[in-house]
N, C-alpha and C positions, 0 to 999 in steps of 0.2 A: 769166842764168840763174832758174829759177822757186823753186828749193828745192834743199838738200844736207843730208845729214849725214853725220857722223862717228861711229866707232865703234872702243874702243880695251877689248881685252880680254887678260888675260895668260893666254896658252897654250903649250905645249910646241910645238918644231919639229915633231914628229911629227902632234900635232892638226894646226899648220898646214897639213902636207900634206893632210892628210885633207879638212881644210875646203877647200882650192883644189880637190881631186878631186872632193868632195861636190856644190859650186856649177859644178862645169865651167870655171874660171877657165883663162886661157892664160897664157903669161909676154907680159911688156911689152917685153920687151929686142928692141931696133930699130925699135921703133913710132914714127915722126914724130907721129903725134895720132891722136886716136880721136874720131870724128866733126869736129866743131867746135872742140874743146877744144885748147888749148895742152899741151905735151909732161908740161911737169912739173906736177901736182895737187899733189902735199906742201908747198908752201911757203902760205905766206900763214895765215889763218884766226886771227887774232890774238884774235878778240872770243872765242876759245872756252876760253881762259885757261889754266893751265899743264899741264892735263891731256892737251892734244893737242901732242905733242912728237916726231912722226916727222921723221928728218932729210928733206933737200930729193933726197938719191940715189934713184933711179929704180932702182937693183939689188933683187932678189929681188922685184920690182913683179909683179902679176898683177893681170889686168882682164876683164869680163864681153864677149866678145868679140858677145855678142846683143844688144846696147845699141847702138841706132842714133840719128843724126842728133845733137844738142847734148847728150845723156844720156852718160855716164862715171862707171863704177862700178870700182873700185881697189881692191887690198888686197896687203898686205904683213907682211912678219914683220920685226923689229928688236928687240933687246934685251928677247926674251922676250915681247912684244905683238905682237897682231896690230893692225894697222891698216886700217880701212874708211873708205872715201870716195866718196860717190855723189851725183852731181848731175844733176839733170834742168831742160832748158829747155824752153820751148813756142814 
């Protein structure tokens, strides 16, 4: 992986639905992998401190289906927050 970034923001569930529609994200449910990435991308990132705290659950996860190769962009809504994780490898 060449880089990744993480975003966490407090929004409402309605705002999350609008966010998903605006970015044209699709449900992750049932997807075994995206490109060359493993299924679960919410674990780890201990280097980020306590602020990055999504559960490992893939429930309510959406992804950018336009990313190809080793890139992956995921987003989910939990406990009043949107979590966004994007990684790109070359």
